[in-house]
N, C-alpha and C positions, 0 to 999 in steps of 0.2 A: 505492500500500500504505499511506503515510504518514495518508491519511483514516479508512482502516481500524483503524489501530491504534489513532490519536488517539481513535476512538469508541470501542474498547474501555477506554481508560483514563479515558474521560469518564463512562461505565457504571460503573467501577469507582472512582469518585472519593469516594463517600461511605463504601465500606470503609477505603480509605487513611486516610479524614479519623478515623476509628475511631482506625487504628492510631497516628497521631502523636500522638493525644489520648492514647492510653493511656501511650506511652512519656515524654508528658512527665510525667504523673504519677509518676514515677517517676526521684529524683533520680539516682540512680544509673544508672540509662541515658541521662540526659541527660551527665552525666559524662563516661560512656564514650565518649560519641561526641564530647563536645569533647574531648576528650585524642587520639584517634582525628586530629580536624582540626590539632590540635595538632602532632601527630608529621607531618603533612605540609607542614603552612604555616608552622609556627616561631608565637613568638610575639610578629612585629613586629605595631604596632598598626594601626588604620585603614585594612585593604587591603580594596582592590575586587576583591571575589569574583563570580565567574559562576554562580550554581547550576542548570545545566542538569539540565531533568527536574523541575524541583523540587518534582512532585506539592503535597499541602496545603499545601506550604509549610517542613516539620520543619527541613532544613538552614538556609535564610535566618533561620528566627527564632532557631536554634542563633548564628550569624555576628551577629546584631546582638545576642543576647546578650552575646556576645564581643567587642564596641565595633568590628567590622567591617563593611563597605557593599556589602550583597549587593546582587545582581538578577536575579530571579527570569523564569525562564522555561520554559518547559512546552508541548507542541504539543498538549494536550488544553486545550479551552476550560474544561470538569467544574473540571480540578485547578487552575487558575488561578482560577477564580471561587474555590475552597474556600479556596486561598492566600490570598486577596485578603482573604476573610474572616477568615483565622486573624490577620495580620499586624495586622490593626484590634483583633480581639480581645488580642492582645498588647501592642499599642502600638507596633506600628514602622511607619515609611512605607516602604518597600520597592516599589521600580521592579520592576511583573510584567507581563509580555505573552507571549502566545500565538505561539510561533516553532517553528522546526523547528531541532532541533541541529545538522543536517548544513548549514543554513544560515542564520549569524547574519548576514544582511544590514545589519541593524540597529545591531552594534554593529562599531566600528572596529578597527583594525588594532593592534596592539599595546595596548590597554585597559585591561586585568584584571589583576593580581598573580596569584590562582586562579581556575582552573576546578577544579568539584567535582561530583562525579551520585555519587548512588545510586539500585543496581539500574536503570540507563537504558539502558545500553550494549547489553544483549542484547536491546532491544526494537525495535533502532534497523531500519529498512533498510537503510542504507548506513553503516556504524560508521566505513571508512575515511575515508568523505567528513569526517565529525562529528570525527575526531581531525586532520583537517587545518585544519580550521574553529577546532577549539581552540586549535591550534599557532598559526592567523593573528592570533587575538584576545589570546594572552597578551603582555605585556610578556617581553621578553627577562629571561631568568634566571626567570620566572613558573615553578609548580607546575600540574601538573593531581595531582588525586586524584579516582582511582576505586574505588567499594567496587560491586561485581559478582557475578555467580555465574556457573557454568556450568549456568543453570535450562535443563529440559528435555532436556539433551544424556544418552541413553543411559539413559532415567530404569531406576532399579531397579525389578523387579517381585516382587521376592523378599518373603515371605508377612513378615519380618521390615518390611521397610519400608512394607507395607502395612498393617500395626499400627501403627507408628507414625506414617504419616502419618492414621491413624484419628484416636489419642491426641491431635493435634497439630488438627485439625480440631477435637474436642471443647474443646480448652484455649484455642483461639484464640478458640470460641463464648463460651465462659463468662466469658474476661478482656476481651476486646474487643468482645464483643457482635455481631459480623460472623459471617456463615457466608461460610467461603472455601471456594469452588467455581469452577471454569471451564467454561462449557457446550464441548460437542463441537466447535460451529464456534470456539469460541475458540482450542482447541486447536489446531483445523486452521491458524486461521490464524496462530497463534502459530509453528507447527512449520516454517514458511517463511521466518522470520526466520533472515539467514545465521550470526548468531553464537549462536544453539542449535543447530546443525548442527556445530560443530568444537569442537575442544578448547580450553579456556581454563584459566587466562592467557596459555596459548603462542599463541594467535591474535593474543592484543592485544597482547604485544611485539611481535611483528612487523609488526601495524598500525602501532604507535605507533613503532617506529623509521622506518617509511619515511617516515611526516609528517613526521620529525626531532626527535621527543622524543629525549632519551639519558639516561642516568644513573639508570635503571628501577629502583624497588625492589617489589620484591612480596612479599607477607606472605600465605600461606594462613590460613584459620580466624583470621580478626582476632577472633573472639570466644570465647574459649574456655570449655567447659563449665563449669566451675568460677566463671569470672567473672559468668555470667548464667545459672543453671539453670532457672528458668522459662523465659526464651530460649529456650534449647536445647532443652527438652522443646517447645516449640513448633515450632521453624524448627533445628533440630539433624539434621533428616532431609539439609536441604540442606549443612550446613556444609563438607562433605569437598569442595563443591563451589566455597564461598564466598573470596573474595581481594579483598585492597588493594593497589591498584597507586600509586606515589608518582613522576611522573616530572616532567626538568625541559628547559624549553626553554635552547635554548643561549644 
């Protein structure tokens, strides 16, 4: 299943590259994400950070700007290629490679201060194994920061939600110059993912504790509408499902 998921994200890599370019044009957006990262990892300088599911490299670039030392990994060859070009464009040397989030055999035990991911866990064929791997590569006292959502779980079909989705689609087209849509085949593939079919973040909390993490802090709706109104209009129909988790390794 990982192979099929990787192909899906490779085919979507151009669209997501447009997303991060739009985000980087907004100082408010950049500052917001940096503050969220600081909330999770603190202000200690030059931390070694594993950016799992880096996509086009948004977090790795932010972390580099903040003075940290990111390593970027993604299962999609297309995403890694986009990320590598973006690292060159912004002038940062970031180690980046194609790899499985649930099998980080290229990384040693206890080698990172922080593991961070955005909208990655819901796409994983084996989230529990991924959490175990992330625990393994974290140093004792290290931090895992997850930004994710209960995507596709019992999706609302009300008229209001359909109209909002149509509005978001239009705004995304105008501001990001991309068409946001999934084929029936893509939806069928994604609907088989384990964390699409469970209530989150409750399922994450259980999986993280099972993996050995503790001191879990969960924040729902971590980007309030008043903070970024345009972002809310584009993605707000998902906000009731979005959350941030900060977890610590013993």
